[in-house]
mmJSON file of the N, C-alpha and C atoms, coordinates in Angstrom:
{"data_MODEL":{"atom_site":{
"group_PDB":["ATOM","ATOM","ATOM","ATOM","ATOM","ATOM","ATOM","ATOM","ATOM","ATOM","ATOM","ATOM","ATOM","ATOM","ATOM","ATOM","ATOM","ATOM","ATOM","ATOM","ATOM","ATOM","ATOM","ATOM","ATOM","ATOM","ATOM","ATOM","ATOM","ATOM","ATOM","ATOM","ATOM","ATOM","ATOM","ATOM","ATOM","ATOM","ATOM","ATOM","ATOM","ATOM","ATOM","ATOM","ATOM","ATOM","ATOM","ATOM","ATOM","ATOM","ATOM","ATOM","ATOM","ATOM","ATOM","ATOM","ATOM","ATOM","ATOM","ATOM","ATOM","ATOM","ATOM","ATOM","ATOM","ATOM","ATOM","ATOM","ATOM","ATOM","ATOM","ATOM","ATOM","ATOM","ATOM","ATOM","ATOM","ATOM","ATOM","ATOM","ATOM","ATOM","ATOM","ATOM","ATOM","ATOM","ATOM","ATOM","ATOM","ATOM","ATOM","ATOM","ATOM","ATOM","ATOM","ATOM","ATOM","ATOM","ATOM","ATOM","ATOM","ATOM","ATOM","ATOM","ATOM","ATOM","ATOM","ATOM","ATOM","ATOM","ATOM","ATOM","ATOM","ATOM","ATOM","ATOM","ATOM","ATOM","ATOM","ATOM","ATOM","ATOM","ATOM","ATOM","ATOM","ATOM","ATOM","ATOM","ATOM","ATOM","ATOM","ATOM","ATOM","ATOM","ATOM","ATOM","ATOM","ATOM","ATOM","ATOM","ATOM","ATOM","ATOM","ATOM","ATOM","ATOM","ATOM","ATOM","ATOM","ATOM","ATOM","ATOM","ATOM","ATOM","ATOM","ATOM","ATOM","ATOM","ATOM","ATOM","ATOM","ATOM","ATOM","ATOM","ATOM","ATOM","ATOM","ATOM","ATOM","ATOM","ATOM","ATOM","ATOM","ATOM","ATOM","ATOM","ATOM","ATOM","ATOM","ATOM","ATOM","ATOM","ATOM","ATOM","ATOM","ATOM","ATOM","ATOM","ATOM","ATOM","ATOM","ATOM","ATOM","ATOM","ATOM","ATOM","ATOM","ATOM","ATOM","ATOM","ATOM","ATOM","ATOM","ATOM","ATOM","ATOM","ATOM","ATOM","ATOM","ATOM","ATOM","ATOM","ATOM","ATOM","ATOM","ATOM","ATOM","ATOM","ATOM","ATOM","ATOM","ATOM","ATOM","ATOM","ATOM","ATOM","ATOM","ATOM","ATOM","ATOM","ATOM","ATOM","ATOM","ATOM","ATOM","ATOM","ATOM","ATOM","ATOM","ATOM"],
"id":[1,2,3,4,5,6,7,8,9,10,11,12,13,14,15,16,17,18,19,20,21,22,23,24,25,26,27,28,29,30,31,32,33,34,35,36,37,38,39,40,41,42,43,44,45,46,47,48,49,50,51,52,53,54,55,56,57,58,59,60,61,62,63,64,65,66,67,68,69,70,71,72,73,74,75,76,77,78,79,80,81,82,83,84,85,86,87,88,89,90,91,92,93,94,95,96,97,98,99,100,101,102,103,104,105,106,107,108,109,110,111,112,113,114,115,116,117,118,119,120,121,122,123,124,125,126,127,128,129,130,131,132,133,134,135,136,137,138,139,140,141,142,143,144,145,146,147,148,149,150,151,152,153,154,155,156,157,158,159,160,161,162,163,164,165,166,167,168,169,170,171,172,173,174,175,176,177,178,179,180,181,182,183,184,185,186,187,188,189,190,191,192,193,194,195,196,197,198,199,200,201,202,203,204,205,206,207,208,209,210,211,212,213,214,215,216,217,218,219,220,221,222,223,224,225,226,227,228,229,230,231,232,233,234,235,236,237,238,239,240],
"type_symbol":["N","C","C","N","C","C","N","C","C","N","C","C","N","C","C","N","C","C","N","C","C","N","C","C","N","C","C","N","C","C","N","C","C","N","C","C","N","C","C","N","C","C","N","C","C","N","C","C","N","C","C","N","C","C","N","C","C","N","C","C","N","C","C","N","C","C","N","C","C","N","C","C","N","C","C","N","C","C","N","C","C","N","C","C","N","C","C","N","C","C","N","C","C","N","C","C","N","C","C","N","C","C","N","C","C","N","C","C","N","C","C","N","C","C","N","C","C","N","C","C","N","C","C","N","C","C","N","C","C","N","C","C","N","C","C","N","C","C","N","C","C","N","C","C","N","C","C","N","C","C","N","C","C","N","C","C","N","C","C","N","C","C","N","C","C","N","C","C","N","C","C","N","C","C","N","C","C","N","C","C","N","C","C","N","C","C","N","C","C","N","C","C","N","C","C","N","C","C","N","C","C","N","C","C","N","C","C","N","C","C","N","C","C","N","C","C","N","C","C","N","C","C","N","C","C","N","C","C","N","C","C","N","C","C","N","C","C","N","C","C"],
"label_atom_id":["N","CA","C","N","CA","C","N","CA","C","N","CA","C","N","CA","C","N","CA","C","N","CA","C","N","CA","C","N","CA","C","N","CA","C","N","CA","C","N","CA","C","N","CA","C","N","CA","C","N","CA","C","N","CA","C","N","CA","C","N","CA","C","N","CA","C","N","CA","C","N","CA","C","N","CA","C","N","CA","C","N","CA","C","N","CA","C","N","CA","C","N","CA","C","N","CA","C","N","CA","C","N","CA","C","N","CA","C","N","CA","C","N","CA","C","N","CA","C","N","CA","C","N","CA","C","N","CA","C","N","CA","C","N","CA","C","N","CA","C","N","CA","C","N","CA","C","N","CA","C","N","CA","C","N","CA","C","N","CA","C","N","CA","C","N","CA","C","N","CA","C","N","CA","C","N","CA","C","N","CA","C","N","CA","C","N","CA","C","N","CA","C","N","CA","C","N","CA","C","N","CA","C","N","CA","C","N","CA","C","N","CA","C","N","CA","C","N","CA","C","N","CA","C","N","CA","C","N","CA","C","N","CA","C","N","CA","C","N","CA","C","N","CA","C","N","CA","C","N","CA","C","N","CA","C","N","CA","C","N","CA","C","N","CA","C","N","CA","C","N","CA","C","N","CA","C","N","CA","C"],
"label_alt_id":[null,null,null,null,null,null,null,null,null,null,null,null,null,null,null,null,null,null,null,null,null,null,null,null,null,null,null,null,null,null,null,null,null,null,null,null,null,null,null,null,null,null,null,null,null,null,null,null,null,null,null,null,null,null,null,null,null,null,null,null,null,null,null,null,null,null,null,null,null,null,null,null,null,null,null,null,null,null,null,null,null,null,null,null,null,null,null,null,null,null,null,null,null,null,null,null,null,null,null,null,null,null,null,null,null,null,null,null,null,null,null,null,null,null,null,null,null,null,null,null,null,null,null,null,null,null,null,null,null,null,null,null,null,null,null,null,null,null,null,null,null,null,null,null,null,null,null,null,null,null,null,null,null,null,null,null,null,null,null,null,null,null,null,null,null,null,null,null,null,null,null,null,null,null,null,null,null,null,null,null,null,null,null,null,null,null,null,null,null,null,null,null,null,null,null,null,null,null,null,null,null,null,null,null,null,null,null,null,null,null,null,null,null,null,null,null,null,null,null,null,null,null,null,null,null,null,null,null,null,null,null,null,null,null,null,null,null,null,null,null],
"label_comp_id":["MET","MET","MET","ASN","ASN","ASN","THR","THR","THR","SER","SER","SER","THR","THR","THR","PRO","PRO","PRO","THR","THR","THR","GLN","GLN","GLN","TRP","TRP","TRP","LEU","LEU","LEU","LEU","LEU","LEU","GLN","GLN","GLN","LEU","LEU","LEU","THR","THR","THR","GLN","GLN","GLN","THR","THR","THR","ILE","ILE","ILE","ILE","ILE","ILE","THR","THR","THR","GLU","GLU","GLU","GLN","GLN","GLN","ALA","ALA","ALA","ARG","ARG","ARG","SER","SER","SER","LEU","LEU","LEU","VAL","VAL","VAL","CYS","CYS","CYS","ILE","ILE","ILE","PRO","PRO","PRO","ASP","ASP","ASP","ARG","ARG","ARG","ASP","ASP","ASP","THR","THR","THR","ALA","ALA","ALA","GLN","GLN","GLN","VAL","VAL","VAL","GLU","GLU","GLU","ARG","ARG","ARG","GLU","GLU","GLU","LYS","LYS","LYS","LEU","LEU","LEU","ARG","ARG","ARG","ARG","ARG","ARG","GLU","GLU","GLU","PHE","PHE","PHE","ARG","ARG","ARG","ASP","ASP","ASP","GLY","GLY","GLY","LEU","LEU","LEU","VAL","VAL","VAL","LYS","LYS","LYS","ALA","ALA","ALA","ASP","ASP","ASP","ILE","ILE","ILE","ARG","ARG","ARG","LYS","LYS","LYS","ASP","ASP","ASP","ARG","ARG","ARG","THR","THR","THR","GLY","GLY","GLY","LYS","LYS","LYS","ALA","ALA","ALA","SER","SER","SER","THR","THR","THR","TYR","TYR","TYR","THR","THR","THR","LEU","LEU","LEU","ARG","ARG","ARG","TYR","TYR","TYR","VAL","VAL","VAL","THR","THR","THR","ARG","ARG","ARG","SER","SER","SER","VAL","VAL","VAL","GLU","GLU","GLU","THR","THR","THR","ILE","ILE","ILE","LYS","LYS","LYS","LEU","LEU","LEU","PHE","PHE","PHE"],
"label_asym_id":["A","A","A","A","A","A","A","A","A","A","A","A","A","A","A","A","A","A","A","A","A","A","A","A","A","A","A","A","A","A","A","A","A","A","A","A","A","A","A","A","A","A","A","A","A","A","A","A","A","A","A","A","A","A","A","A","A","A","A","A","A","A","A","A","A","A","A","A","A","A","A","A","A","A","A","A","A","A","A","A","A","A","A","A","A","A","A","A","A","A","A","A","A","A","A","A","A","A","A","A","A","A","A","A","A","A","A","A","A","A","A","A","A","A","A","A","A","A","A","A","A","A","A","A","A","A","A","A","A","A","A","A","A","A","A","A","A","A","A","A","A","A","A","A","A","A","A","A","A","A","A","A","A","A","A","A","A","A","A","A","A","A","A","A","A","A","A","A","A","A","A","A","A","A","A","A","A","A","A","A","A","A","A","A","A","A","A","A","A","A","A","A","A","A","A","A","A","A","A","A","A","A","A","A","A","A","A","A","A","A","A","A","A","A","A","A","A","A","A","A","A","A","A","A","A","A","A","A","A","A","A","A","A","A","A","A","A","A","A","A"],
"label_entity_id":["1","1","1","1","1","1","1","1","1","1","1","1","1","1","1","1","1","1","1","1","1","1","1","1","1","1","1","1","1","1","1","1","1","1","1","1","1","1","1","1","1","1","1","1","1","1","1","1","1","1","1","1","1","1","1","1","1","1","1","1","1","1","1","1","1","1","1","1","1","1","1","1","1","1","1","1","1","1","1","1","1","1","1","1","1","1","1","1","1","1","1","1","1","1","1","1","1","1","1","1","1","1","1","1","1","1","1","1","1","1","1","1","1","1","1","1","1","1","1","1","1","1","1","1","1","1","1","1","1","1","1","1","1","1","1","1","1","1","1","1","1","1","1","1","1","1","1","1","1","1","1","1","1","1","1","1","1","1","1","1","1","1","1","1","1","1","1","1","1","1","1","1","1","1","1","1","1","1","1","1","1","1","1","1","1","1","1","1","1","1","1","1","1","1","1","1","1","1","1","1","1","1","1","1","1","1","1","1","1","1","1","1","1","1","1","1","1","1","1","1","1","1","1","1","1","1","1","1","1","1","1","1","1","1","1","1","1","1","1","1"],
"label_seq_id":[1,1,1,2,2,2,3,3,3,4,4,4,5,5,5,6,6,6,7,7,7,8,8,8,9,9,9,10,10,10,11,11,11,12,12,12,13,13,13,14,14,14,15,15,15,16,16,16,17,17,17,18,18,18,19,19,19,20,20,20,21,21,21,22,22,22,23,23,23,24,24,24,25,25,25,26,26,26,27,27,27,28,28,28,29,29,29,30,30,30,31,31,31,32,32,32,33,33,33,34,34,34,35,35,35,36,36,36,37,37,37,38,38,38,39,39,39,40,40,40,41,41,41,42,42,42,43,43,43,44,44,44,45,45,45,46,46,46,47,47,47,48,48,48,49,49,49,50,50,50,51,51,51,52,52,52,53,53,53,54,54,54,55,55,55,56,56,56,57,57,57,58,58,58,59,59,59,60,60,60,61,61,61,62,62,62,63,63,63,64,64,64,65,65,65,66,66,66,67,67,67,68,68,68,69,69,69,70,70,70,71,71,71,72,72,72,73,73,73,74,74,74,75,75,75,76,76,76,77,77,77,78,78,78,79,79,79,80,80,80],
"pdbx_PDB_ins_code":[null,null,null,null,null,null,null,null,null,null,null,null,null,null,null,null,null,null,null,null,null,null,null,null,null,null,null,null,null,null,null,null,null,null,null,null,null,null,null,null,null,null,null,null,null,null,null,null,null,null,null,null,null,null,null,null,null,null,null,null,null,null,null,null,null,null,null,null,null,null,null,null,null,null,null,null,null,null,null,null,null,null,null,null,null,null,null,null,null,null,null,null,null,null,null,null,null,null,null,null,null,null,null,null,null,null,null,null,null,null,null,null,null,null,null,null,null,null,null,null,null,null,null,null,null,null,null,null,null,null,null,null,null,null,null,null,null,null,null,null,null,null,null,null,null,null,null,null,null,null,null,null,null,null,null,null,null,null,null,null,null,null,null,null,null,null,null,null,null,null,null,null,null,null,null,null,null,null,null,null,null,null,null,null,null,null,null,null,null,null,null,null,null,null,null,null,null,null,null,null,null,null,null,null,null,null,null,null,null,null,null,null,null,null,null,null,null,null,null,null,null,null,null,null,null,null,null,null,null,null,null,null,null,null,null,null,null,null,null,null],
"Cartn_x":[-61.095,-60.172,-58.983,-57.782,-56.566,-56.048,-56.037,-55.613,-54.3,-53.497,-52.232,-51.219,-50.36,-49.344,-48.104,-47.391,-46.196,-45.077,-44.241,-43.126,-41.859,-41.11,-39.838,-38.71,-37.624,-36.448,-35.286,-34.582,-33.4,-32.169,-31.284,-30.056,-28.886,-28.009,-26.82,-25.824,-25.227,-24.205,-22.858,-21.929,-20.613,-19.528,-18.377,-17.207,-16.076,-15.392,-14.259,-12.975,-12.047,-10.772,-9.663,-8.906,-7.777,-6.492,-5.619,-4.364,-3.204,-2.246,-1.022,0.153,1.032,2.218,3.454,4.459,5.74,6.735,7.416,8.38,9.635,10.703,11.972,12.625,13.2,14.1,15.495,16.377,17.692,18.798,19.969,21.19,21.038,20.397,20.306,21.628,22.321,23.692,23.855,22.891,23.046,21.692,21.734,20.503,19.607,20.213,19.401,18.57,19.175,18.45,17.34,17.61,16.593,15.409,15.69,14.61,13.783,14.45,13.725,12.813,13.33,12.512,11.312,11.503,10.396,9.326,9.735,8.759,8.005,8.685,8.005,6.934,7.274,6.301,5.107,5.352,4.247,3.306,3.871,3.02,2.27,2.928,2.307,1.186,1.43,0.462,-0.452,-0.094,-0.874,-1.283,-2.581,-3.059,-2.783,-2.453,-2.183,-0.81,0.046,1.373,1.275,1.481,1.349,2.599,3.78,5.027,6.141,7.187,8.358,9.58,10.423,11.591,12.87,13.82,15.129,16.107,16.916,17.862,19.22,20.274,21.625,22.084,22.597,22.951,24.321,25.338,26.697,27.325,28.44,29.193,30.367,30.933,32.096,31.721,32.721,32.519,31.57,31.505,30.652,29.218,28.825,27.486,26.418,25.287,24.105,22.911,21.801,20.578,19.469,18.579,17.395,16.16,15.199,13.927,12.872,12.426,11.385,10.056,9.044,7.745,6.614,5.477,4.281,3.135,2.434,1.267,0.014,-1.111,-2.4,-3.391,-4.138,-5.205,-6.499,-7.599,-8.918,-9.795,-10.436,-11.313,-12.644,-13.739,-15.062,-15.75,-16.24,-16.877,-18.353,-19.222,-20.645,-20.868,-21.413,-21.679,-23.022,-24.024,-25.315,-26.135],
"Cartn_y":[-5.515,-6.012,-5.053,-5.605,-4.801,-4.766,-3.582,-3.459,-2.69,-2.628,-1.875,-2.664,-1.932,-2.572,-2.868,-3.936,-4.276,-3.258,-3.076,-2.134,-2.886,-2.322,-2.914,-1.996,-2.605,-1.858,-2.223,-1.223,-1.457,-1.107,-2.056,-1.837,-1.697,-0.768,-0.621,-1.711,-2.297,-3.3,-2.657,-2.715,-2.117,-3.156,-2.886,-3.726,-2.829,-3.253,-2.505,-3.237,-2.505,-3.07,-2.411,-3.229,-2.744,-3.191,-2.216,-2.501,-2.061,-2.967,-2.62,-2.736,-1.737,-1.737,-1.546,-2.394,-2.278,-1.611,-0.592,0.154,0.402,0.785,1.087,2.315,3.147,4.212,3.737,3.619,3.027,4.07,3.722,4.54,5.918,5.981,7.232,7.372,8.518,8.626,8.568,9.084,9.057,8.88,8.568,8.276,9.505,10.692,11.908,12.153,11.95,12.117,11.075,9.854,8.801,9.163,9.744,10.148,11.29,12.215,13.301,12.73,11.768,11.135,10.41,9.764,9.077,10.074,11.232,12.26,12.794,12.929,13.356,12.341,11.054,10.008,10.044,10.296,10.377,11.519,12.655,13.786,13.51,12.827,12.557,11.531,10.42,9.326,9.344,10.068,10.167,8.801,8.513,7.228,6.064,6.361,5.321,4.673,5.255,4.682,3.643,2.385,1.295,1.195,1.185,1.16,1.722,2.219,2.768,2.46,1.556,1.108,1.582,2.048,2.46,1.343,0.992,-0.107,0.324,-0.01,0.275,-0.889,-0.561,-1.605,-2.222,-1.41,-1.904,-1.161,-1.677,-0.969,-0.249,0.698,1.419,2.709,3.289,4.582,4.499,3.355,3.198,2.805,2.952,2.516,3.469,2.89,3.658,3.11,3.816,3.417,3.174,2.289,1.99,2.258,2.926,3.196,2.325,1.299,0.404,0.821,0.999,1.423,0.712,0.636,-0.019,0.979,1.124,2.005,1.181,1.7,1.031,2.046,1.609,2.448,1.632,2.326,1.685,2.366,1.54,2.049,1.306,2.065,1.466,1.707,0.627,0.689,0.312,1.13,0.794,-0.181,-1.336,-2.335,-2.069,-1.705,-1.242,-0.648],
"Cartn_z":[-9.189,-10.164,-10.284,-10.222,-10.274,-11.707,-12.331,-13.729,-13.875,-12.838,-12.928,-13.758,-14.441,-15.272,-14.437,-14.737,-13.966,-14.22,-13.222,-13.323,-13.701,-14.655,-15.049,-14.603,-14.143,-13.723,-14.635,-15.116,-15.938,-15.103,-14.998,-14.247,-15.213,-14.902,-15.741,-15.392,-16.409,-16.216,-16.536,-15.589,-15.781,-15.524,-16.076,-15.85,-15.373,-14.308,-13.777,-14.135,-14.752,-15.17,-14.356,-13.644,-12.835,-13.522,-13.801,-14.488,-13.614,-13.398,-12.681,-13.636,-13.594,-14.445,-13.587,-13.806,-13.118,-14.063,-13.564,-14.374,-13.559,-14.262,-13.589,-14.202,-13.344,-13.774,-13.422,-14.395,-14.164,-14.312,-13.791,-13.901,-13.265,-12.121,-11.371,-10.611,-10.728,-10.224,-8.705,-7.925,-6.464,-5.785,-4.501,-3.748,-3.614,-3.443,-3.317,-4.574,-5.725,-6.983,-7.099,-6.662,-6.684,-5.781,-4.619,-3.714,-4.307,-4.999,-5.673,-6.761,-7.527,-8.571,-7.968,-6.823,-6.159,-5.724,-5.216,-4.823,-6.037,-7.167,-8.397,-8.799,-8.684,-9.013,-8.071,-6.796,-5.82,-6.154,-6.589,-6.969,-8.271,-9.209,-10.504,-10.414,-9.717,-9.688,-8.467,-7.422,-6.181,-5.666,-5.61,-5.079,-6.024,-7.271,-8.244,-8.098,-7.262,-7.039,-5.931,-6.278,-5.321,-4.458,-5.103,-4.353,-5.209,-4.55,-5.23,-4.372,-4.854,-4.105,-4.783,-3.968,-4.464,-4.147,-5.157,-5.003,-5.542,-4.829,-5.288,-6.162,-7.36,-8.319,-8.056,-7.816,-7.595,-6.43,-5.972,-4.935,-5.593,-4.881,-5.389,-6.097,-6.805,-7.468,-8.669,-9.289,-10.474,-10.115,-8.854,-8.453,-8.973,-9.295,-9.687,-8.922,-9.014,-8.318,-9.327,-8.956,-9.758,-8.907,-9.498,-8.835,-9.518,-8.817,-9.333,-8.721,-9.577,-9.069,-9.79,-9.108,-9.638,-9.571,-10.694,-10.731,-10.982,-10.497,-10.668,-11.231,-12.245,-12.783,-12.798,-12.585,-12.544,-13.587,-14.41,-15.461,-15.369,-15.413,-15.367,-16.71,-17.304,-18.616,-18.477,-19.08,-19.127,-20.275,-19.964,-20.993,-21.679,-20.915,-21.453,-20.37],
"occupancy":[1.0,1.0,1.0,1.0,1.0,1.0,1.0,1.0,1.0,1.0,1.0,1.0,1.0,1.0,1.0,1.0,1.0,1.0,1.0,1.0,1.0,1.0,1.0,1.0,1.0,1.0,1.0,1.0,1.0,1.0,1.0,1.0,1.0,1.0,1.0,1.0,1.0,1.0,1.0,1.0,1.0,1.0,1.0,1.0,1.0,1.0,1.0,1.0,1.0,1.0,1.0,1.0,1.0,1.0,1.0,1.0,1.0,1.0,1.0,1.0,1.0,1.0,1.0,1.0,1.0,1.0,1.0,1.0,1.0,1.0,1.0,1.0,1.0,1.0,1.0,1.0,1.0,1.0,1.0,1.0,1.0,1.0,1.0,1.0,1.0,1.0,1.0,1.0,1.0,1.0,1.0,1.0,1.0,1.0,1.0,1.0,1.0,1.0,1.0,1.0,1.0,1.0,1.0,1.0,1.0,1.0,1.0,1.0,1.0,1.0,1.0,1.0,1.0,1.0,1.0,1.0,1.0,1.0,1.0,1.0,1.0,1.0,1.0,1.0,1.0,1.0,1.0,1.0,1.0,1.0,1.0,1.0,1.0,1.0,1.0,1.0,1.0,1.0,1.0,1.0,1.0,1.0,1.0,1.0,1.0,1.0,1.0,1.0,1.0,1.0,1.0,1.0,1.0,1.0,1.0,1.0,1.0,1.0,1.0,1.0,1.0,1.0,1.0,1.0,1.0,1.0,1.0,1.0,1.0,1.0,1.0,1.0,1.0,1.0,1.0,1.0,1.0,1.0,1.0,1.0,1.0,1.0,1.0,1.0,1.0,1.0,1.0,1.0,1.0,1.0,1.0,1.0,1.0,1.0,1.0,1.0,1.0,1.0,1.0,1.0,1.0,1.0,1.0,1.0,1.0,1.0,1.0,1.0,1.0,1.0,1.0,1.0,1.0,1.0,1.0,1.0,1.0,1.0,1.0,1.0,1.0,1.0,1.0,1.0,1.0,1.0,1.0,1.0,1.0,1.0,1.0,1.0,1.0,1.0,1.0,1.0,1.0,1.0,1.0,1.0],
"B_iso_or_equiv":[0.0,0.0,0.0,0.0,0.0,0.0,0.0,0.0,0.0,0.0,0.0,0.0,0.0,0.0,0.0,0.0,0.0,0.0,0.0,0.0,0.0,0.0,0.0,0.0,0.0,0.0,0.0,0.0,0.0,0.0,0.0,0.0,0.0,0.0,0.0,0.0,0.0,0.0,0.0,0.0,0.0,0.0,0.0,0.0,0.0,0.0,0.0,0.0,0.0,0.0,0.0,0.0,0.0,0.0,0.0,0.0,0.0,0.0,0.0,0.0,0.0,0.0,0.0,0.0,0.0,0.0,0.0,0.0,0.0,0.0,0.0,0.0,0.0,0.0,0.0,0.0,0.0,0.0,0.0,0.0,0.0,0.0,0.0,0.0,0.0,0.0,0.0,0.0,0.0,0.0,0.0,0.0,0.0,0.0,0.0,0.0,0.0,0.0,0.0,0.0,0.0,0.0,0.0,0.0,0.0,0.0,0.0,0.0,0.0,0.0,0.0,0.0,0.0,0.0,0.0,0.0,0.0,0.0,0.0,0.0,0.0,0.0,0.0,0.0,0.0,0.0,0.0,0.0,0.0,0.0,0.0,0.0,0.0,0.0,0.0,0.0,0.0,0.0,0.0,0.0,0.0,0.0,0.0,0.0,0.0,0.0,0.0,0.0,0.0,0.0,0.0,0.0,0.0,0.0,0.0,0.0,0.0,0.0,0.0,0.0,0.0,0.0,0.0,0.0,0.0,0.0,0.0,0.0,0.0,0.0,0.0,0.0,0.0,0.0,0.0,0.0,0.0,0.0,0.0,0.0,0.0,0.0,0.0,0.0,0.0,0.0,0.0,0.0,0.0,0.0,0.0,0.0,0.0,0.0,0.0,0.0,0.0,0.0,0.0,0.0,0.0,0.0,0.0,0.0,0.0,0.0,0.0,0.0,0.0,0.0,0.0,0.0,0.0,0.0,0.0,0.0,0.0,0.0,0.0,0.0,0.0,0.0,0.0,0.0,0.0,0.0,0.0,0.0,0.0,0.0,0.0,0.0,0.0,0.0,0.0,0.0,0.0,0.0,0.0,0.0],
"pdbx_formal_charge":[null,null,null,null,null,null,null,null,null,null,null,null,null,null,null,null,null,null,null,null,null,null,null,null,null,null,null,null,null,null,null,null,null,null,null,null,null,null,null,null,null,null,null,null,null,null,null,null,null,null,null,null,null,null,null,null,null,null,null,null,null,null,null,null,null,null,null,null,null,null,null,null,null,null,null,null,null,null,null,null,null,null,null,null,null,null,null,null,null,null,null,null,null,null,null,null,null,null,null,null,null,null,null,null,null,null,null,null,null,null,null,null,null,null,null,null,null,null,null,null,null,null,null,null,null,null,null,null,null,null,null,null,null,null,null,null,null,null,null,null,null,null,null,null,null,null,null,null,null,null,null,null,null,null,null,null,null,null,null,null,null,null,null,null,null,null,null,null,null,null,null,null,null,null,null,null,null,null,null,null,null,null,null,null,null,null,null,null,null,null,null,null,null,null,null,null,null,null,null,null,null,null,null,null,null,null,null,null,null,null,null,null,null,null,null,null,null,null,null,null,null,null,null,null,null,null,null,null,null,null,null,null,null,null,null,null,null,null,null,null],
"auth_seq_id":[1,1,1,2,2,2,3,3,3,4,4,4,5,5,5,6,6,6,7,7,7,8,8,8,9,9,9,10,10,10,11,11,11,12,12,12,13,13,13,14,14,14,15,15,15,16,16,16,17,17,17,18,18,18,19,19,19,20,20,20,21,21,21,22,22,22,23,23,23,24,24,24,25,25,25,26,26,26,27,27,27,28,28,28,29,29,29,30,30,30,31,31,31,32,32,32,33,33,33,34,34,34,35,35,35,36,36,36,37,37,37,38,38,38,39,39,39,40,40,40,41,41,41,42,42,42,43,43,43,44,44,44,45,45,45,46,46,46,47,47,47,48,48,48,49,49,49,50,50,50,51,51,51,52,52,52,53,53,53,54,54,54,55,55,55,56,56,56,57,57,57,58,58,58,59,59,59,60,60,60,61,61,61,62,62,62,63,63,63,64,64,64,65,65,65,66,66,66,67,67,67,68,68,68,69,69,69,70,70,70,71,71,71,72,72,72,73,73,73,74,74,74,75,75,75,76,76,76,77,77,77,78,78,78,79,79,79,80,80,80],
"auth_comp_id":["MET","MET","MET","ASN","ASN","ASN","THR","THR","THR","SER","SER","SER","THR","THR","THR","PRO","PRO","PRO","THR","THR","THR","GLN","GLN","GLN","TRP","TRP","TRP","LEU","LEU","LEU","LEU","LEU","LEU","GLN","GLN","GLN","LEU","LEU","LEU","THR","THR","THR","GLN","GLN","GLN","THR","THR","THR","ILE","ILE","ILE","ILE","ILE","ILE","THR","THR","THR","GLU","GLU","GLU","GLN","GLN","GLN","ALA","ALA","ALA","ARG","ARG","ARG","SER","SER","SER","LEU","LEU","LEU","VAL","VAL","VAL","CYS","CYS","CYS","ILE","ILE","ILE","PRO","PRO","PRO","ASP","ASP","ASP","ARG","ARG","ARG","ASP","ASP","ASP","THR","THR","THR","ALA","ALA","ALA","GLN","GLN","GLN","VAL","VAL","VAL","GLU","GLU","GLU","ARG","ARG","ARG","GLU","GLU","GLU","LYS","LYS","LYS","LEU","LEU","LEU","ARG","ARG","ARG","ARG","ARG","ARG","GLU","GLU","GLU","PHE","PHE","PHE","ARG","ARG","ARG","ASP","ASP","ASP","GLY","GLY","GLY","LEU","LEU","LEU","VAL","VAL","VAL","LYS","LYS","LYS","ALA","ALA","ALA","ASP","ASP","ASP","ILE","ILE","ILE","ARG","ARG","ARG","LYS","LYS","LYS","ASP","ASP","ASP","ARG","ARG","ARG","THR","THR","THR","GLY","GLY","GLY","LYS","LYS","LYS","ALA","ALA","ALA","SER","SER","SER","THR","THR","THR","TYR","TYR","TYR","THR","THR","THR","LEU","LEU","LEU","ARG","ARG","ARG","TYR","TYR","TYR","VAL","VAL","VAL","THR","THR","THR","ARG","ARG","ARG","SER","SER","SER","VAL","VAL","VAL","GLU","GLU","GLU","THR","THR","THR","ILE","ILE","ILE","LYS","LYS","LYS","LEU","LEU","LEU","PHE","PHE","PHE"],
"auth_asym_id":["A","A","A","A","A","A","A","A","A","A","A","A","A","A","A","A","A","A","A","A","A","A","A","A","A","A","A","A","A","A","A","A","A","A","A","A","A","A","A","A","A","A","A","A","A","A","A","A","A","A","A","A","A","A","A","A","A","A","A","A","A","A","A","A","A","A","A","A","A","A","A","A","A","A","A","A","A","A","A","A","A","A","A","A","A","A","A","A","A","A","A","A","A","A","A","A","A","A","A","A","A","A","A","A","A","A","A","A","A","A","A","A","A","A","A","A","A","A","A","A","A","A","A","A","A","A","A","A","A","A","A","A","A","A","A","A","A","A","A","A","A","A","A","A","A","A","A","A","A","A","A","A","A","A","A","A","A","A","A","A","A","A","A","A","A","A","A","A","A","A","A","A","A","A","A","A","A","A","A","A","A","A","A","A","A","A","A","A","A","A","A","A","A","A","A","A","A","A","A","A","A","A","A","A","A","A","A","A","A","A","A","A","A","A","A","A","A","A","A","A","A","A","A","A","A","A","A","A","A","A","A","A","A","A","A","A","A","A","A","A"],
"auth_atom_id":["N","CA","C","N","CA","C","N","CA","C","N","CA","C","N","CA","C","N","CA","C","N","CA","C","N","CA","C","N","CA","C","N","CA","C","N","CA","C","N","CA","C","N","CA","C","N","CA","C","N","CA","C","N","CA","C","N","CA","C","N","CA","C","N","CA","C","N","CA","C","N","CA","C","N","CA","C","N","CA","C","N","CA","C","N","CA","C","N","CA","C","N","CA","C","N","CA","C","N","CA","C","N","CA","C","N","CA","C","N","CA","C","N","CA","C","N","CA","C","N","CA","C","N","CA","C","N","CA","C","N","CA","C","N","CA","C","N","CA","C","N","CA","C","N","CA","C","N","CA","C","N","CA","C","N","CA","C","N","CA","C","N","CA","C","N","CA","C","N","CA","C","N","CA","C","N","CA","C","N","CA","C","N","CA","C","N","CA","C","N","CA","C","N","CA","C","N","CA","C","N","CA","C","N","CA","C","N","CA","C","N","CA","C","N","CA","C","N","CA","C","N","CA","C","N","CA","C","N","CA","C","N","CA","C","N","CA","C","N","CA","C","N","CA","C","N","CA","C","N","CA","C","N","CA","C","N","CA","C","N","CA","C","N","CA","C","N","CA","C","N","CA","C","N","CA","C","N","CA","C"],
"pdbx_PDB_model_num":[1,1,1,1,1,1,1,1,1,1,1,1,1,1,1,1,1,1,1,1,1,1,1,1,1,1,1,1,1,1,1,1,1,1,1,1,1,1,1,1,1,1,1,1,1,1,1,1,1,1,1,1,1,1,1,1,1,1,1,1,1,1,1,1,1,1,1,1,1,1,1,1,1,1,1,1,1,1,1,1,1,1,1,1,1,1,1,1,1,1,1,1,1,1,1,1,1,1,1,1,1,1,1,1,1,1,1,1,1,1,1,1,1,1,1,1,1,1,1,1,1,1,1,1,1,1,1,1,1,1,1,1,1,1,1,1,1,1,1,1,1,1,1,1,1,1,1,1,1,1,1,1,1,1,1,1,1,1,1,1,1,1,1,1,1,1,1,1,1,1,1,1,1,1,1,1,1,1,1,1,1,1,1,1,1,1,1,1,1,1,1,1,1,1,1,1,1,1,1,1,1,1,1,1,1,1,1,1,1,1,1,1,1,1,1,1,1,1,1,1,1,1,1,1,1,1,1,1,1,1,1,1,1,1,1,1,1,1,1,1]
}}}
């Protein structure tokens, strides 16, 4: 006669939340400064930086640049 008790396994239930945010740095005076700002973002966000594009807003002497970038963050929550 087998009198062993059954074994129960408890599994952790988690939820992963991925958030992407699009942001812009505007009115950057020249392309070199925009490239420096992009490198700062790469160092700050590392793998969290999805893309960073530099765009010229206008032509002529009054032109400025915009740096548009997207960041991604991942958060894992234990439900129980």
